[in-house]
C-alpha positions as CSV (number, residue, x, y, z in Angstrom):
1,X,0.0,0.0,0.0
2,X,1.7,3.3,-1.1
3,X,1.8,6.3,1.2
4,X,-1.2,8.6,1.1
5,X,-4.0,9.9,3.3
6,X,-5.5,6.8,5.1
7,X,-7.2,6.2,6.9
8,X,-20.8,-2.0,39.7
9,X,-21.6,-3.5,42.7
10,X,-20.3,-0.8,45.1
11,X,-18.0,-1.9,47.9
12,X,-17.5,0.0,51.1
13,X,-15.0,2.8,50.8
14,X,-13.2,1.6,53.9
15,X,-12.0,-1.5,52.1
16,X,-10.0,0.7,49.8
17,X,-8.7,3.5,52.0
18,X,-5.7,3.7,54.4
19,X,-6.3,6.4,57.0
20,X,-3.4,8.7,57.8
21,X,-1.0,6.9,55.6
22,X,1.8,9.2,54.4
23,X,3.1,9.5,50.9
24,X,6.8,8.7,51.2
25,X,9.0,10.1,48.4
26,X,6.3,9.3,45.8
27,X,6.8,5.5,46.0
28,X,3.6,3.5,45.7
29,X,4.7,0.3,47.4
30,X,3.7,-1.9,44.4
31,X,5.9,-4.7,45.7
32,X,9.0,-6.3,44.3
33,X,7.8,-7.2,40.9
34,X,10.6,-6.9,38.4
35,X,11.6,-8.6,35.2
36,X,11.7,-12.1,36.7
37,X,8.1,-11.7,38.0
38,X,6.9,-10.5,34.6
39,X,8.6,-13.1,32.5
40,X,9.1,-16.0,34.8
41,X,12.4,-17.7,35.7
42,X,14.9,-18.0,32.8
43,X,13.7,-20.6,30.3
44,X,10.3,-21.0,31.9
45,X,6.9,-19.7,30.8
46,X,5.2,-17.1,32.9
47,X,2.9,-18.5,35.6
48,X,-0.9,-18.6,35.1
49,X,-2.6,-15.3,35.7
50,X,-4.2,-16.5,38.9
51,X,-0.8,-17.3,40.4
52,X,1.0,-14.1,39.4
53,X,1.6,-11.4,42.1
54,X,-1.1,-8.8,42.2
55,X,0.0,-5.3,41.3
56,X,-1.3,-2.9,43.9
57,X,-1.0,0.9,43.4
58,X,-1.5,3.7,46.0
59,X,-3.7,6.6,45.0
60,X,-5.0,9.9,46.4
61,X,-7.3,12.7,45.2
62,X,-5.0,15.5,44.2
63,X,-6.8,18.2,46.2
64,X,-6.5,16.0,49.4
65,X,-7.9,12.7,50.6
66,X,-6.9,9.5,52.5
67,X,-4.7,7.0,50.6
68,X,-6.5,4.3,48.6
69,X,-5.2,1.0,47.2
70,X,-6.3,-0.1,43.7
71,X,-5.6,-3.1,41.6
72,X,-7.1,-5.2,38.8
73,X,-7.2,-2.6,35.9
74,X,-6.0,-3.1,32.4
75,X,-6.7,0.3,30.8
76,X,-7.2,3.9,31.7
77,X,-11.0,3.7,31.9
78,X,-10.8,0.8,34.3
79,X,-8.2,2.6,36.3
80,X,-10.5,5.6,36.7
81,X,-13.3,3.2,37.7
82,X,-11.1,1.7,40.4
83,X,-10.1,5.1,41.7
84,X,-13.7,6.2,41.7
85,X,-14.7,3.1,43.6
86,X,-12.0,3.7,46.2
87,X,-13.2,7.2,47.0
88,X,-17.0,6.7,46.4
89,X,-17.2,9.2,43.5
90,X,-18.4,8.8,39.9
91,X,-15.7,7.9,37.3
92,X,-16.7,10.9,35.0
93,X,-15.6,13.2,37.9
94,X,-12.0,12.3,37.2
95,X,-10.3,14.6,34.6
96,X,-6.8,13.1,34.6
97,X,-4.1,11.7,36.8
98,X,-0.5,12.6,37.6
99,X,2.3,10.4,38.9
100,X,4.2,11.1,42.1
101,X,2.9,14.7,42.4
102,X,-0.4,16.2,43.4
103,X,0.3,19.3,41.3
104,X,-1.0,20.0,37.8
105,X,2.3,19.0,36.3
106,X,2.0,18.0,32.6
107,X,5.4,16.5,32.7
108,X,4.1,14.0,35.2
109,X,0.8,13.2,33.4
110,X,-0.3,9.6,33.5
111,X,-0.2,8.2,29.9
112,X,0.2,4.7,28.7
113,X,2.7,3.5,31.3
114,X,2.8,3.5,35.1
115,X,6.0,2.7,37.0
116,X,5.4,-0.2,39.4
117,X,6.3,2.1,42.3
118,X,4.5,5.2,41.1
119,X,1.9,6.9,43.3
120,X,-1.2,8.0,41.4
121,X,-2.9,11.3,42.1
122,X,-6.4,11.8,40.6
123,X,-7.5,15.3,39.6
124,X,-11.3,15.7,39.7
125,X,-13.7,18.3,38.3
126,X,-13.7,21.7,40.0
127,X,-14.9,25.1,38.9
128,X,-16.8,25.5,35.6
129,X,-16.2,28.6,33.5
130,X,-17.3,30.0,30.2
131,X,-15.1,32.5,28.3
132,X,-15.2,34.4,25.1
133,X,-12.0,34.7,23.1
134,X,-11.2,36.9,20.1
135,X,-9.1,34.9,17.6
136,X,-6.8,37.5,16.0
137,X,-4.2,34.9,14.8
138,X,-4.4,31.7,12.9
139,X,-3.0,29.7,15.8
140,X,-4.4,29.9,19.3
141,X,-1.2,28.6,21.0
142,X,-2.8,25.5,22.6
143,X,-1.6,22.0,22.8
144,X,-4.4,19.5,23.5
145,X,-4.2,16.0,25.0
146,X,-6.9,13.7,26.4
147,X,-7.4,11.4,29.4
148,X,-8.1,8.3,27.5
149,X,-11.7,8.3,28.7
150,X,-13.3,11.0,26.6
151,X,-12.0,14.3,28.1
152,X,-9.8,16.6,26.1
153,X,-7.8,19.2,28.1
154,X,-5.1,21.8,27.7
155,X,-1.6,20.4,28.1
156,X,0.4,23.5,27.1
157,X,-0.1,27.2,26.4
158,X,2.4,28.9,24.1
159,X,4.0,32.0,25.6
160,X,2.7,35.2,23.8
161,X,-0.1,33.4,22.0
162,X,-3.8,34.3,21.8
163,X,-4.8,32.1,24.7
164,X,-1.8,33.2,26.8
165,X,-3.4,36.6,27.0
166,X,-6.6,35.1,28.4
167,X,-5.5,34.6,32.0
168,X,-8.5,32.6,33.2
169,X,-7.5,29.8,30.8
170,X,-5.1,27.4,32.5
171,X,-3.1,24.2,31.8
172,X,-5.2,21.2,32.9
173,X,-8.6,22.8,32.0
174,X,-11.0,20.3,30.4
175,X,-12.6,21.7,27.2
176,X,-16.2,20.8,27.5
177,X,-17.8,22.9,24.8
178,X,-16.7,24.9,21.8
179,X,-19.2,27.5,20.6
180,X,-22.0,25.7,22.4
181,X,-21.0,22.3,20.9
182,X,-20.4,19.6,23.5
183,X,-17.2,17.8,22.7
184,X,-17.0,15.3,25.5
185,X,-16.0,12.0,24.0
186,X,-14.1,13.7,21.1
187,X,-10.5,12.7,20.7
188,X,-7.7,15.3,21.2
189,X,-6.7,15.4,17.5
190,X,-10.3,16.3,16.5
191,X,-10.5,19.0,19.2
192,X,-7.2,20.5,18.0
193,X,-8.5,20.5,14.4
194,X,-11.8,22.2,15.5
195,X,-9.9,24.9,17.3
196,X,-7.6,25.4,14.4
197,X,-10.5,25.7,12.0
198,X,-12.3,28.4,14.0
199,X,-12.5,31.6,11.7
200,X,-9.9,34.3,12.3
201,X,-10.9,37.8,13.5
202,X,-14.0,36.5,15.2
203,X,-15.0,35.7,18.8
204,X,-15.7,32.2,20.0
205,X,-16.7,30.7,23.3
206,X,-15.3,27.9,25.4
207,X,-16.8,26.1,28.3
208,X,-14.0,24.8,30.5
209,X,-13.8,22.8,33.7
210,X,-10.7,23.3,35.8
211,X,-9.3,20.6,38.2
212,X,-10.3,21.0,41.8
213,X,-7.5,22.6,43.8
214,X,-6.5,22.5,47.4
215,X,-5.7,25.9,49.0
216,X,-1.9,25.3,48.8
217,X,-2.2,24.5,45.1
218,X,-3.4,28.0,44.2
219,X,-0.3,29.5,42.5
220,X,0.6,31.5,39.3
221,X,-0.5,29.9,36.1
222,X,1.9,27.4,34.5
223,X,2.2,27.1,30.7
224,X,2.4,23.3,31.0
225,X,4.9,20.7,29.8
226,X,7.9,22.0,27.9
227,X,8.4,20.3,24.6
228,X,12.1,19.7,25.4
229,X,11.3,18.1,28.8
230,X,12.3,14.5,29.4
231,X,8.8,13.6,30.7
232,X,10.2,10.6,32.6
233,X,8.0,9.9,35.6
234,X,8.7,6.2,36.4
235,X,10.5,5.5,39.6
236,X,12.0,2.1,38.9
237,X,11.7,-1.7,38.5
238,X,9.6,-1.8,35.4
239,X,6.3,-0.3,34.3
240,X,2.7,-1.4,33.7
241,X,1.9,-0.7,30.1
242,X,-1.8,0.2,29.5
243,X,-3.2,-0.2,26.1
244,X,-6.5,1.0,24.6
245,X,-6.8,-2.4,22.9
246,X,-5.5,-5.6,24.4
247,X,-4.4,-6.5,28.0
248,X,-2.0,-4.5,30.1
249,X,1.5,-5.9,30.4
250,X,4.4,-5.5,32.8
251,X,7.5,-4.5,30.9
252,X,11.0,-3.4,31.7
253,X,11.6,0.3,31.9
254,X,11.9,1.9,28.5
255,X,15.3,1.7,26.8
256,X,17.3,4.7,25.8
257,X,16.1,4.1,22.2
258,X,12.5,4.0,23.2
259,X,12.7,7.1,25.4
260,X,14.3,9.2,22.7
261,X,12.1,7.9,19.9
262,X,8.9,8.4,21.9
263,X,9.9,11.9,22.9
264,X,10.7,12.8,19.2
265,X,7.4,11.4,17.9
266,X,5.5,13.2,20.6
267,X,7.2,16.4,19.5
268,X,6.1,15.7,15.9
269,X,2.5,15.1,17.1
270,X,2.5,18.5,18.6
271,X,4.1,20.2,15.6
272,X,1.8,18.6,13.0
273,X,-1.5,18.0,14.9
274,X,-1.4,20.2,18.0
275,X,-1.6,17.3,20.4
276,X,0.8,15.5,22.8
277,X,0.1,11.9,23.6
278,X,2.9,9.7,24.8
279,X,0.8,6.5,24.6
280,X,0.1,7.2,20.9
281,X,3.8,8.0,20.3
282,X,4.9,4.8,22.1
283,X,2.5,2.8,19.9
284,X,3.9,4.4,16.7
285,X,7.5,3.6,17.8
286,X,6.5,0.0,18.6
287,X,4.8,-0.3,15.2
288,X,7.8,1.1,13.3
289,X,10.8,-0.3,15.1
290,X,11.0,-3.5,12.9
291,X,9.6,-2.1,9.6
292,X,12.0,-2.0,6.6
293,X,10.7,1.0,4.7
294,X,8.1,3.9,5.0
295,X,5.5,2.1,2.9
296,X,5.6,-0.9,5.2
297,X,5.4,1.5,8.2
298,X,2.4,3.2,6.6
299,X,0.6,-0.1,6.1
300,X,1.2,-1.0,9.8
301,X,0.0,2.3,11.0
302,X,-3.2,1.9,8.9
303,X,-3.8,-1.5,10.6
304,X,-3.0,-0.4,14.1
305,X,-4.3,3.2,14.1
306,X,-6.8,3.3,11.4
307,X,-8.9,6.1,13.0
308,X,-6.1,8.6,12.4
309,X,-5.5,10.4,9.1
310,X,-1.8,11.1,9.2
311,X,-0.3,13.4,6.6
312,X,2.4,11.9,4.3
313,X,5.0,14.3,5.5
314,X,4.3,13.4,9.2
315,X,4.6,9.7,8.5
316,X,8.0,10.2,6.7
317,X,9.2,12.4,9.6
318,X,8.1,9.8,12.2
319,X,9.8,7.0,10.2
320,X,13.0,9.1,10.1
321,X,12.8,9.9,13.9
322,X,12.6,6.2,14.7
323,X,15.5,5.5,12.4
324,X,17.6,8.3,14.0
325,X,16.8,6.8,17.5
326,X,18.0,3.4,16.4
327,X,21.2,4.9,15.1
328,X,21.7,7.0,18.3
329,X,21.6,10.3,16.3
330,X,19.6,12.2,18.9
């Protein structure tokens, strides 16, 4: 195929909460579950699922709560469900999660991987606000991501941009409506396209929901994750890889090749599509690492990520970035 445009029964909250348990250095106490636990002893197949150690993660609500323990999830939606069950809230109340910090830090945003000792902080819905913005430039200066469960939100605000001048818009705000159109359930790349296609020299309205904040979290606005940041949040001994399709797997920490390639592809996603998504970037690297040419890579992307319409130039650049990472040219 040549390159071209292609296309609950509620349990008691007390069962899940640990009163007055302190967060120590961000470690989640997931247990000693390293490579040998994930793959079995050398030369032996992994043990049956019912005999494998349970992965238990610690969690809190970012604005303040007791500590909960969660387990038994295989994707982000199930993770939100487990957190909601632990704190007796509704899963749609959760906007996103950060790892090892209660702050709205986009460099610590939970994506497709969780370190086995990471502590999970859930940010829930806070104040709603409706704003009117005058679009006097083609680009608004927003980078959009989503939480994997239907909520798109602002990951970065470019300094000096149109939106940077609107001080009530903040990194972490969930975009609920654009010009009265509810976009809950819309993927981040579609939201970015809708914002880009808004007519210039006209006003538009946004309905936003900001994350709930504790008093000590009220501080000057951050512009979000820096494109050049390392974005490494794992704390050691492997990661739990969450996939939108298929089961979660325990894997070794990313290699230097994987880290560099994923970062570069994530940068390209922001440059071409106005989004950042480390899970999507990691999937593209995984798809392309053993492909022999761009056409083979394009076919594999079509099979794996058929709901995206990637431009030819973007696919070539991603292919090149993966090749550069293999050769250590970053």
